[in-house]
C-alpha positions in Angstrom: -11.0 -37.7 0.9 -13.6 -35.9 3.0 -11.0 -33.3 4.1 -10.0 -32.6 0.5 -13.6 -32.1 -0.5 -14.1 -29.7 2.4 -11.0 -27.8 1.3 -12.2 -27.5 -2.3 -15.6 -26.3 -1.1 -14.2 -23.7 1.3 -11.5 -22.4 -1.1 -14.0 -22.3 -4.0 -16.4 -20.4 -1.9 -13.7 -17.9 -0.9 -12.7 -17.3 -4.5 -16.3 -17.0 -5.7 -17.1 -14.6 -2.9 -14.1 -12.4 -3.7 -15.1 -12.3 -7.3 -18.6 -11.1 -6.4 -17.3 -8.6 -3.9 -14.9 -7.2 -6.5 -17.7 -6.9 -9.0 -19.8 -5.1 -6.4 -16.9 -2.7 -5.7 -16.6 -2.0 -9.4 -20.3 -1.2 -9.6 -20.0 1.2 -6.7 -16.7 2.6 -8.1 -14.5 2.2 -5.1 -11.6 0.0 -4.0 -12.5 -3.6 -3.1 -9.9 -3.7 -0.3 -12.4 -2.9 2.5 -14.8 -5.6 1.2 -12.0 -8.2 1.2 -11.0 -7.3 4.8 -14.7 -7.5 5.9 -14.9 -10.9 4.2 -11.9 -12.1 6.2 -13.4 -10.8 9.4 -16.7 -12.7 8.6 -14.9 -16.1 8.1 -12.1 -15.8 10.6 -11.7 -16.3 14.3 -14.9 -15.1 16.0 -16.6 -14.5 12.7 -19.9 -15.8 11.3 -18.6 -19.0 9.7 -14.9 -19.7 10.7 -12.9 -21.7 8.1 -10.8 -24.7 9.0 -9.6 -26.9 6.2 -8.4 -24.2 3.8 -6.7 -21.8 6.2 -3.2 -23.2 5.6 -3.5 -22.9 1.9 -4.9 -19.4 2.2 -1.8 -18.5 4.3 0.5 -19.6 1.5 -1.6 -17.8 -1.0 -1.4 -14.7 1.1 2.4 -14.8 1.1 2.4 -15.2 -2.6 0.0 -12.2 -2.8 2.5 -10.0 -1.0 5.3 -11.1 -3.2 3.3 -10.4 -6.4 2.2 -7.0 -5.1 5.8 -5.9 -4.6 7.0 -7.4 -7.9 4.3 -5.6 -9.9 5.2 -2.4 -8.0 8.8 -2.8 -9.0 7.8 -3.3 -12.6 6.2 0.2 -12.6 9.6 1.8 -12.2 13.0 1.7 -13.9 16.2 2.0 -11.8 17.0 5.3 -13.4 13.6 6.7 -12.4 14.2 5.7 -8.8 17.7 7.2 -8.7 16.4 10.4 -10.3 13.5 10.7 -7.8 15.8 10.0 -4.9 18.2 12.8 -5.9 15.6 15.5 -6.7 12.6 14.7 -4.4 14.2 13.4 -1.2 13.1 16.5 0.8 9.5 15.6 0.1 10.2 12.1 1.3 11.6 13.4 4.6 8.6 15.6 5.2 6.3 12.7 4.3 8.1 10.5 6.9 8.1 13.2 9.6 4.4 14.1 9.2 2.9 10.7 8.7 5.2 8.1 10.4 5.7 10.0 13.6 2.0 10.2 14.6 1.7 6.4 14.3 4.8 5.9 16.5 3.5 8.3 19.1 0.1 6.7 19.1 1.6 3.3 19.8 3.7 4.6 22.6 0.8 6.5 24.2 -1.2 3.3 24.2 1.7 1.6 26.0 2.6 -0.8 23.2 6.4 -0.5 23.3 9.0 0.5 20.7 8.7 -2.4 18.3 4.9 -1.9 17.9 5.6 1.9 17.5 7.9 1.2 14.5 5.3 -1.0 12.9 2.4 1.4 13.5 4.6 4.2 12.1 4.9 2.2 8.8 1.1 1.6 8.8 0.3 5.3 9.0 3.2 6.4 6.7 2.7 4.5 3.4 0.0 5.6 1.0 -1.8 3.1 -1.2 -0.3 3.3 -4.7 -3.0 1.1 -6.2 -6.0 3.0 -4.8 -4.4 6.4 -5.7 -3.5 5.4 -9.2 -7.1 4.2 -9.8 -8.6 7.4 -8.3 -6.4 9.7 -10.5 -7.5 7.7 -13.5 -11.2 7.9 -12.6 -11.0 11.7 -12.0 -9.1 12.3 -15.2 -6.1 13.9 -13.5 -3.2 11.8 -15.0 -2.2 14.8 -17.1 -2.5 17.4 -14.3 0.6 19.4 -13.2 0.4 18.0 -9.7 0.4 14.4 -10.8 4.3 14.1 -11.1 4.6 15.3 -7.5 2.1 12.7 -6.3 4.0 10.0 -8.2 7.3 11.2 -6.8 6.1 10.9 -3.2 4.7 7.4 -3.9 8.0 6.3 -5.6 10.0 7.5 -2.5 7.6 5.6 -0.2 8.0 2.5 -2.2 11.8 2.8 -2.3 11.8 3.4 1.5 9.9 0.0 1.9 13.1 -1.7 0.7 14.8 -0.4 3.8 11.9 -0.3 6.2 10.7 -3.9 5.8 14.1 -5.4 6.8 14.2 -3.2 9.8 10.7 -4.4 10.9 11.5 -8.0 10.1 14.7 -7.8 12.3 12.8 -6.1 15.2 10.0 -8.6 15.1 12.5 -11.5 15.1 13.9 -10.1 18.3 17.5 -10.1 17.1 20.3 -8.2 18.8 21.4 -4.7 17.8 24.5 -6.1 16.0 22.4 -8.7 14.1 19.8 -6.1 13.3 22.5 -3.7 12.0 23.9 -6.5 9.9 20.5 -7.3 8.4 20.0 -3.6 7.5 23.5 -3.4 6.0 22.7 -6.5 3.9 19.4 -5.0 2.8 21.0 -1.7 1.8 23.9 -3.5 0.1 21.5 -5.7 -1.9 19.2 -2.8 -2.8 22.2 -0.7 -3.9 23.7 -3.6 -5.9 20.4 -4.3 -7.7 20.0 -0.6 -8.6 23.5 -0.5 -9.9 23.1 -3.7 -11.9 19.7 -2.6 -13.2 21.1 0.8 -14.4 24.2 -0.7 -16.0 23.0 -4.1 -17.2 19.1 -3.9 -17.2 18.9 -4.6 -20.9 21.0 -7.7 -20.6 18.9 -9.0 -17.7 15.7 -8.3 -19.7 17.2 -10.0 -22.8 18.0 -13.1 -20.7 14.5 -13.3 -19.2 12.7 -12.3 -22.4 10.7 -14.9 -24.4 8.2 -14.6 -27.2 6.2 -17.5 -25.6 4.0 -16.0 -22.8 4.1 -19.4 -21.0 7.9 -19.4 -20.8 8.0 -15.8 -19.8 5.5 -16.3 -17.0 7.3 -19.4 -15.7 10.8 -17.8 -15.8 9.7 -14.5 -14.1 7.5 -16.1 -11.5 10.1 -18.7 -10.7 12.9 -16.1 -10.5 10.8 -13.9 -8.2 9.9 -16.7 -5.8 13.5 -17.9 -5.7 14.9 -14.4 -4.9 12.1 -13.8 -2.4 12.9 -17.0 -0.6 16.7 -16.2 -0.5 15.8 -12.7 0.8 13.6 -14.2 3.5 16.4 -16.6 4.5 18.8 -13.6 4.8 16.1 -11.8 7.0 15.8 -9.1 4.4 12.1 -9.7 3.7 10.7 -11.7 0.7 8.6 -8.7 -0.4 11.8 -6.6 -0.8 13.4 -9.3 -2.9 10.4 -9.4 -5.2 10.4 -5.5 -5.5 14.1 -5.6 -6.5 13.4 -8.2 -9.2 10.7 -6.0 -10.6 13.1 -3.0 -10.7 15.7 -5.2 -12.5 13.3 -5.9 -15.4 12.6 -3.3 -18.0 11.3 -2.6 -21.4 9.1 -5.1 -23.3 9.8 -7.8 -20.6 8.4 -5.6 -17.9 5.3 -4.7 -20.0 4.8 -8.4 -21.0 5.2 -9.6 -17.4 2.8 -6.9 -16.1 0.2 -8.1 -18.5 0.7 -11.8 -17.7 0.9 -11.4 -13.9 -1.8 -8.8 -13.3 -4.7 -11.4 -12.9 -2.5 -13.5 -10.6 -1.5 -10.5 -8.6 -5.2 -9.5 -8.2 -6.2 -13.0 -7.2 -3.5 -13.6 -4.6 -3.6 -10.0 -3.3 -7.3 -10.5 -2.6 -6.5 -13.7 -0.8 -3.9 -11.8 1.3 -6.5 -9.3 2.5 -8.9 -12.1 3.4 -6.1 -13.9 5.3 -5.3 -10.7 7.3 -9.0 -10.4 8.2 -9.2 -14.1 9.1 -6.6 -13.5 11.9 -8.5 -10.5 13.3 -11.3 -11.2 15.7 -14.3 -8.8 14.9 -14.9 -8.5 18.6 -11.5 -7.0 19.1 -12.2 -4.0 16.8 -14.8 -2.0 18.8 -12.3 -1.3 21.7 -9.8 0.3 19.2 -12.3 2.0 16.9 -11.9 5.4 18.6 -8.0 5.4 18.5 -8.2 4.2 14.9 -10.6 7.1 13.9 -8.5 9.6 15.7 -5.3 8.4 14.0 -7.1 8.4 10.7 -8.2 12.0 11.1 -4.7 13.2 12.2 -2.8 11.3 9.4 -5.4 12.3 6.7 -4.6 16.0 7.6 -0.8 15.3 7.7 -0.9 13.6 4.3 -2.8 16.6 2.9 -0.1 18.8 4.3 2.6 16.6 2.8 1.1 16.8 -0.7 0.5 20.6 -0.4 4.1 21.2 0.7 5.6 18.9 -2.0 3.4 20.5 -4.7 4.3 24.1 -3.6 8.0 23.2 -3.7 7.5 22.0 -7.3 5.9 25.3 -8.2 2.3 23.9 -8.6 -0.6 26.4 -8.2 -2.8 26.5 -5.1 -5.6 24.4 -6.4 -3.1 21.7 -7.6 -1.5 21.7 -4.1 -4.8 20.9 -2.5 -5.5 18.2 -5.0 -2.1 16.6 -4.5 -2.6 16.5 -0.7 -6.1 15.1 -0.9 -5.1 12.4 -3.4 -2.3 11.0 -1.1 -4.7 10.3 1.9 -5.7 6.7 1.0 -3.9 3.9 2.8 -4.3 0.3 1.8 -2.3 -2.7 0.7 1.1 -1.8 2.2 -0.3 -0.7 5.5 -1.8 -4.2 5.8 1.5 -5.8 4.6 3.4 -4.1 7.4 0.7 -4.8 10.0 0.5 -8.4 8.8 4.2 -9.0 9.8 3.4 -7.8 13.3 0.3 -9.9 13.6 2.2 -13.1 12.5 4.8 -12.3 15.1 2.2 -11.8 17.8 3.8 -8.7 19.3 0.6 -6.8 20.2 -2.9 -8.3 20.1 -4.6 -4.9 19.4 -2.3 -3.9 16.6 -4.1 -6.0 13.9 -7.6 -4.8 14.8 -6.5 -1.2 14.9 -4.7 -1.4 11.5 -7.8 -3.1 10.0 -10.1 -0.3 11.3 -7.6 2.4 10.2 -7.3 1.1 6.7 -11.0 0.5 6.4 -11.6 4.2 7.2 -8.9 5.7 5.0 -9.4 3.4 1.9 -13.0 4.7 1.8 -12.2 8.3 2.8 -9.2 8.6 0.4 -11.2 8.8 -2.9 -13.5 11.4 -1.2 -10.6 13.6 -0.1 -9.1 13.3 -3.6 -12.3 14.7 -5.1 -13.4 17.3 -2.5 -10.3 18.7 -0.7 -9.6 21.4 -3.3 -13.3 22.6 -3.5 -13.6 22.6 0.3 -10.3 24.6 0.7 -11.6 27.1 -1.9 -14.9 27.5 0.0 -13.1 28.0 3.3 -10.8 30.6 1.7 -13.8 32.5 0.4 -15.5 32.4 3.8 -12.4 33.8 5.5 -11.9 36.5 3.0 -15.6 37.4 3.1 -15.6 38.0 -0.7 -18.0 36.6 -3.3 -16.9 33.8 -5.5 -15.7 34.3 -9.0 -17.2 32.2 -11.8 -14.3 29.8 -11.8 -14.4 29.5 -8.0 -18.2 28.9 -8.1 -17.6 26.1 -10.6 -14.9 24.5 -8.4 -17.1 24.6 -5.3 -20.2 23.2 -7.1 -19.3 19.5 -6.2 -19.2 20.4 -2.5 -22.6 22.1 -2.6 -24.0 19.1 -4.5 -22.5 16.7 -1.9 -23.8 18.7 1.0 -27.3 18.9 -0.6 -27.4 15.2 -1.0 -26.4 14.7 2.7 
């Protein structure tokens, strides 16, 4: 009885604290992810007030949070959208991988972490935060800009790549043989291909089967189906998150819209629990030794993301200003970097990987909205300085936010 009371007190305090932190982030107009991570650091191992009774429940909630994150991501796309993006924008995806995954892998190898940790850190530095970027574009009023489809295409390719990357990471962390790992990857590719095929051909039938006018029944069927598929995927060593992502892709039309509306609050709740859980397993004392590598990696991969967006936008025929805006918008890392790092932390492959990933995401989730806003004006200002010419009226207006920001500093 006493332990259940302690559990309710601890878990209630966590949820209340997350709500207050989310409200604070909303007031300050930035992503709540860094605040959730800091809360986990404060109440985890080595923190101010370590939790005990509720940690197991928080772990289950964190796993559900990852599943719901990927389900909701899958709901954002139709199978035809994914196939179309894959056919037309794959060069941008390859450039994105080369410029942003390779620095993470090289950094891990330089620190002597080994090939498995190198693959994990490559994923951490590769994938941008779809949630943070979508919010930033909305806040800046850029959803109708010409560079926006380019940004979304890069994000779609990254999300689709997760369906292949996560099973690879899962197999490597499990320490399976090359043959078993190849079999796992083959299963993942076969399942992903089969789901895309079925979704394109029979998506309406699947949605009709799941559909219900009663929100309660729709919620129970979709949530139950997602958890069932995620569990089967986990059993096949494909990754529960990938299974949830594929369920989201298979649903379309009104069912997808209704599911999105019903599950958004649950997704936000359990995703917040997931970030707290990741912080709980990171000792704050382990962050200072890796802060310099994390900062260096953040600077390098912020620049490479800007280069990725610039190249992709130029390939699509977007003007120079739009190219810089596309690059600056893609800088933010967040939820999926933590998902990938969380797999490695749970497997215990490298003690410093979790702290470095935490510091890295904390930096870029804060810097990302700033680069989205100021990369283009700064690039215009540097261009004028190099040319030595005076600014036109349009250029002066574009550079005004930079001068204002510098003046405030």
